[in-house]
N, C-alpha and C positions, 0 to 999 in steps of 0.2 A: 668429655674432659679425660675419663679414665684411659681412653685410647691413646691420647696424645702423651700422657704421663708414662704409660707402658712404652711406647716407642722411645721416649726420651731415655728411659732406664736401659733399654736394650742398646741404644746407641752408646750411652755412657759406658756400659759394660764392655761393649765391643772395643771401644777406643780408649778406655780408661788408662791403659798402660802406654799409649802413644798420644801424648797431648798435641803434638804438631799435626797428626792426621785429623784429630778431632776438630781442631780449631781451623783447619784449612777450609777457606771459602771456595765453593764450587757454584759458579754462576749457572742458573738454569734457565733464566728467561731473558738474558741479554748477552751480547758478544763481549768477549774479554780476551786478553793476551792468552789466557789458559785454555780457551775452548774454542778458538777461531781456526785451528788447524786440524780438524778431526775428519770431516767429510770430503767427498769428491767435490761437492759444490764449494767448500772452503778453498780447496786447492785450485779450483778453476778461477776463483777470485783472486788468489795470490799470484798466479801466473799472469792473469790480466793486468795486475799492477806492474809486472816486469815489462810487459808490452808498453804500458803507459810511461814508465820511466824512460824506456828506450826512445820512444817518440819524443819525449820532452828533451832528451840530450841532443838528438840530431835534428829534429824538425819543430822544435818549439821554443819558447821563451824569447820571442821576438828576435833580436840581433844575435843571440848567442848561437843559433843555428848557422849563422854565416861565418863563425869563427873557423870553420873547417876549409873555407876557400879564401878567407881574408889573410893577408900576409903571406901569399904563396906566388908561385909563378903564373897563376891562372888569372887573377883579378888585381886591379889597382883600386885603392881607395880614392874617392873623388875629391877634387878640389872645390870648396875650401875645407871639406870635411876629412882631408887627408889625416890619417891617424898617426899619433905619436906613439911609436911602439915602446918607448921607454916608460910610458904610462900604462899602455894596454897590457904589456907583458911585465907587469910589476907584481910582487908578492901580495900586494893589497888590492889588485884589481879584480874586477868582476869576472873576467875571463878565467883566470886561475881558480877563483873560488867556485864558480858555478859548475865547471866540469868536474872538478875534484868531488864536490858534494853530491852531484847528481850520480855520478858513476859509483861512488862508494854506497850511495843509497841503494843503487841497484845491486851491488854486492851484499849489502846487509839484508835486503829483502829476500835475495836468493838464499843466503844463509839461513834465515828463519824457516823458510820452507823446507830446506833439506834437513835441518836439525829436528824439526818436528815430525818428520815422516815416520820414524820408528813407533811413535806412541799414537799415530792416527788410526782411523778406523778403515783405511784403504786396504784393498787386497794387495798381495805381494806384487802382482803385476801392475797394479796401479801406482805403487810406491816407486817402482823402477821407472815408470812412465814420467811421473812428476819429478822425480830426481834428475832424469835426463834433461827435461825442460829447464829446471832451475839451474842446473850446472851449465847448461849452454849459455844462459844469460850471465852467469858469474864469470864464465871464460870470456865472453864477449866483452864485459866491463874491464876485467883485468888486461886484456889485449889492448883496449883503448887507452887505459891509464899508462900502460907501459910505453906506448908510442907517444903520449902527450908529456909525461912526467919522467919517464925512465923507471928506475927501481922505485917501488913503493911498498908500503907495509902490506903483508898478506894476511888476511883475517879469513879463516875457513869455517868458523863456527859462529853460531848465534851469540851475540854480546848481550848478556842479560843485566849488566850493571855498568856503571861509568867505567871507562877505560882510558887512561891518560899516560900510558907508557909505550906507545907504538914506536917501532923502529923501522926503518927502510929495509927491504930485502933487495936483492939484486935484480936488475932487469932481466937477466937470464932466468932466474928462478921464478919471476912473475910470469914470463911467457911460457916457461915449463909447466906451471900450474894451469894456465889457460889452455894449453894443449891437452893436458890431462882431462880437464873438465869437458872440453869439446869433443875429445875422443870418446869419452863415455856417452856424451850425447848422440855421437854418430853411430853408436852400437845400439841405441834404444829408441830413437825418434822414429816416427812413422814416415813413410814415403810422401812425396808431395801430392800424389793422387788420393791420399787418405786423410788430408787435413783440409780445413776451411781456408779461404783466401786470407792472406795475412799471417798465418800461422807458420811457425818454424817447422822444418822438416829435415829429412836426411840430406838433400841437396844443399840446404842452408848450412848445415854443419859441415859438410864436406868443402864447401866454398871457403868457410871461415878457417878450416883446417889447412887448406891449401896455402892460404895466406900466411897463417902462423908457421907452417913448415919453412916457407920462404924466409920469413923473418929470423928463423934460427938456423938457417943454412942446411936444412934437410931437404934438398932439392928433388930427389927421387920421390920422397913421400908426398911433396907438393905436387909432383905430376900425377901420382897414383890418386890422390884425392880429387884434384880437378877433372881427371879422366872419368871418375865415377859421376860427376855432375854432367859432364859433356855426353856421356854415353847413356844417360838416364833417358828411357824412351818417351817419357812424358815432357821432356824438354827439347826445344829447338828454337833456332833464331826465326824470328818473324821475318818473312821475305816478300810477302804479298800484302796489299792493302787490307785493312781490317778494322772492325770496331765501329765506334759511334759516329764517325765523321768520314768514313772511307769513300763516301760518294762525292766529297768535296775535292777541290784541288789540294794537292798535297803529295806525300810519299809515305812509305812505310815507317820511316823513322819518325816523321811527324805523327803518325798514327799512335806510336808507342806512348806518347805523352799526353793524348787527348783524355778528357774526362771519361771515366768508366772502362778505359782500355788497358789497365795495368794488370788486372788479375786474371787468373786462368779460368775460374769458373764463371765469374761475372762478365768477363770481357773476352774470353777466348784467347788469351795471350799465353803462349807457351814459353816465352822468354823470361818472364819474370820469375825469380827464384824466392825472394822474400820482399814482399810488398807491404809498406807501411800504410795503414788505413787512415784516410783523412776525410771522413764524412762531414759534410757541412750542415750545420744547425741540428745535429743529432747529439743528445747527451752522451758525453764521452768521446765524441767524434772529432774534437779538436777544432776544425774550421768553423768560423762564425761570422755571419753576414751583418750582424747588427753593431758589433763593437769595433772600436778604433785600434790603433797599433799597440796600445797597451794591453790588449787582450792577448796574453802571451802564449796561449796554447796553439794558436794558429801558426801555420808555416807562411813566412813572410818574404819568400824568395822574389815574388813579383815586385814588391816594393823596393828591394835592395838592387835587384839585378836587371831591371828594365829602365829606360831612360825616362827623364822627366821633360818630356817634349813641349809642355806648355810654357817652359821658361826658356826655350830656344827661340830667339828673335833675330830678325834680319833688319838692318838699318839700310834704308834706301838712300840713293844720292841726294834726295831732297831733304834728308834728315828724319823722315818718318820711320818709326820702327814698329814692327808687328810680327806675332808669331804665325807661321803658316799652319800651326796645329792647334786644334781645340783640345784642352786636356781637362780632366782625364778621360780619354776614349779607349774603350776595351778593344781596340783592333790591333793592327800590327805596329802601332807606335808604342805599345808596351803596357796598356792597362794603366793602373795608377802607380807606375814606377817613379822612383826619385833618383835612380841612377848612383846610389852610394858606391856601388861596386861596378866597375866596367873592365872589359878585357885588356889584358896586356897586349902589346903588339905581337908577341909570340902566339898567343891564342887567336887574336884577331886576324892575323895575316900569315905569319911565317910558317905555321904548321901545315898550312893548306897549299903550299907552293907545289905546282904541278897538278894539283887536283881541285883548284879552287872552284872552278865551275862544274865539275862532274861529281864531286863527292856530295852525296845527298845530304850529309850531316851539316854541310855548309850551304845548303840550298836556301832559296828566298823564303821558304816555309819554315826552316829550322834556325837560320841565322841571318835574318833580313838586314840588309844594309841600304835598301832603297825604300823610302816612305812617301806615301801619297798624301798630299796636303788635304786636310780636313777642316780647315778654318774658311768658312764660306766668305767672310770678309776679305781674307787674304786672296783667295782664288778670284774673287770679283775684281779687286783692284790691281793684282799683279799677276794673274794667271797667264797672260799673254807674254809676260817678260820671262817667267820662270818655267811655264809648263805646268804639269799637275803633280810633280813629285821632285824630290831631291835624292841623288844617288850619292851615297857617302864615298863610294869608291872613285867617283868623278863628279864632285860637287858642281863645278862649272858655273860658279856664281857670276852674274852679270857684273860689268865693270862698275866699281864704285860702291858695291853692295859689301857691307861688313856684317860680321856675327857679333851679337851681344847676348850672353846667356846668364841666368841666374837671378837670384832674388832681387839684387840691386841693379840688374840690367847691365853689369859690366864685368862678370867674373871672367868671361872669355872674350876680351876685346880684340879679336883677331879672327882670321878665317881658319882657326885651329878645329880640326875634326878628325877623329871623333872626340867628344867629351861627354860628361855625364848627362847633358841635356839632349844629346842626339848622337847615338851610337848604335852600331850593330849589337844585337843581343840574341840569346838563345830563347826561343819561344817556348821551350820547355818550363820556363819559369812562370808562365801565365797561361791563361785560357782564352785565346783570341776569339771574339764574338760569342763566348760561351761561358762567361761568368754566371754565377747563380742569378736567377731572375730578380731577386731581392736587391742585387747590387745596381741594377740599371735605373737611372733616373729618367732616361729616355731611351727605350729599346731601338727606336728607329735610327738614332745616331750613335747608339752604344755609349752614351754618356754615363760615366760611373759615379756612384756616390762616394762620399767621403770615407765610408767604412771599408772600401775596396783596398786592394793592395796585397791580399793574400793569395796564396797558390792553391786553388781548389781542385787538386787531383791527388789520388793516392801516389806515394813516392816509393821508387825503388831503393831498397837497401842493397840487394844483390840482384844483378841482371846477368843472363847467360854469357855475354861477352866478357864478364869478370872472369869466369872460369877459363875461358880461351886465353886471356891475356896473363893470368896467373901461370897457366901451364907453359906459355910461351917464355915467360920470364924464367921459369925453372929450367927449361930446355936451353935458353941462352946462357944461363950460368954453368950448365954443364957442357957448354960449347957444342950443343946439338943445334946449329943455326938453321939447318934445313927444316927440322921439325918446328923450331920456334916460328920461322917465316911462314910455314903452312898454317899454323894456328892463327897468326895475325892476319893472314889473307883471307881466312873464312869471314872474318869480321869486315875486311876491306872490300871483299867481293860483295857483300850485302850492300855496302855503302856505295858501290859503283866506283870505288877508288882503285888506282893502279896497284897491282900487287907489289909487295916489297921483296927485293932480292935478299937472299940468306946473308949475304956479306955485309948488308946495311943494318942488320939487326943488333942493336945495342941497348943498354939499359936506357939511354936517353931517347932512343927511337921508341921503345916501348912506352916510356912516359909520355912522349908526344902522342902516340896512338891512343893512349888512356885519355889524354886531353881531347882528342878528336871525337872519341867514342862517347865519353861521359861528360866532358865540360863541367858546368856548374853543378851537375848531378853527383859528381864524385866528391867524396870527403878527402879533398886533395891534400890537406896537411897530414893525415894519417898515412896516405901512400908515400908522400915524400919523406916523412919521418921514418917509416919502415924501411925504405930503400937507402936512407943515408944521404939523400939528395937535396934535402930542404934548403939549407944555406946556400949550397952551390947554385941551384936553379933560381932561387930568389934574386940573388946578386946578378946573375946572368941575364934574367929575362924580365925582371920587375924593376924598371928604372927609378921609380920613386923610392924604393928601398936600397938603392945602391950605396956602396961604401962612402961615396962623397957626401951623402946626407947623414952619416952617423953622428956628426958633431951637434946636430940640432935635435937628436933624440928620435928621429924618424927613420934612420937607417936600420937595416936587418943585421944585427950582430950574431956572431956565432952562438952565443948563449941562448939565443931564441929558438934554437932547434927543440929545446925542451921548454915547457911552461914551468914557471916557478912554483914551488910548494906554497900554498896559500899561508900568509903569515899568521893568520887566525887559527890555522890548524896547528901550526908550530907552537904557538903560545898556549893553546889549550892543552897540548901534550905535555903536561908539567912534570911527570915522573920518568922522562926518558928524552933523549935528544933526537929529534926528527931533523935530520940534516937537510938544509937548503940545497938547491941545485947550483952547481959552480956559478960564480961571478955574479950572483943576484945578492 
């Protein structure tokens, strides 16, 4: 007992003149906000959280990951689920709220990591390393916020108490801060050969920098940054068959999107710059084979972007109606898709003019439009009348046969194709014949369980063609059309497409080439917002959102170029005015 009394007296004498220090609690046997950012292990955990939030923003939360292609020139919302944009792009909508909150959480977590570094136990070199990582994610978040909302509040320090007096900064200042953060990252991140699959690296930072420089009109800097990516000896376009299914029928573009083929270490892929990891049934791995669509961490592109073929039915002259497809089947009818989003005619046909048959990105492996019947009852009864498949480019339905589709058997009471129940689609949204084993009710017929519908592959955030097309855009803006065409033609040559002439290179041509190369892989809304082309291209190429529909709330209005600031955020900010975007 004497020992403890002595220790107490010593402590009292030492801190007697500093009551605050004496009474300060220091947790020794549990984690708290005061001791969670001390060691390298702590910082590894904090950076892992930034990866998680990034994956949640772009590849999680069920339908929120589709917001980046929804309401663009790329995809139409399906009938009868056509969206009402006046409701979806409303200050009280889930769209506005989710992206604001998730991106600002990414900012906040980055700020905590950065602010705690000076007092951590890391070496000086480690402090620089982790600051570079955290600042990359902060810059990445602010870049996305600027494209989606315009000017937003800038917060660069950890917030330690409630703050209710935010004001909006200008879009220019937000992008300038994003550039400052990512430039710091580009000076201190490791090269791609020195990181694990899925980690950010120097080429990731330079790719994002090239895009940011384009957004702020610094075209030569955009060229220089993209060139550092293109000239990196560890990176190159994949031009030969490779990976887990190279022995099967297909092509190299198809190989890029098969399971286990995205990463450089695991899959031998030299084209992936930043690959988001989507491990199935692994704690923290996002994809899950046992839960239904309300399991929000999974990436649900298959469900939204592949057709719901089981509800496509044909009515025979004798009045009998039957679907030629058994659903859900995990083959080229699209897995367990429901066709919520399907391609605009511009994406479906127009952009392929002159290259429809030879561009491998539009091949039967990557963008199938011909479907083999897999309902044995239909084949037995009507096979002699129809053959074994239907070609959407030339349906050639027998006389007297009509199409009825949908839950009530009459959503499409005509021979209108494509529609959500039978349409060409990009197979990168699914894993044909290669879903996880747990998803198959019958491996022989590839019949899928009700928990299917997710996309069970790692996902590209940045792929090398991005750098070529960013550099081409910068060259085009500097009127160096020969150089711009040369960069575009590197990509087109890999795709077996005809080279573009320099005189044909415009911003719209580059946006079309991005559509050909990336399609549903691209975060299309961000690209169109960055280039100032969102409203123009939606009105021109997406007929559902044309001006004629604006009176019913479903048309694309000019104000939708920016999301509204969430009303809940405006109301919570009680000590300052957080201005709403115009016309909301």
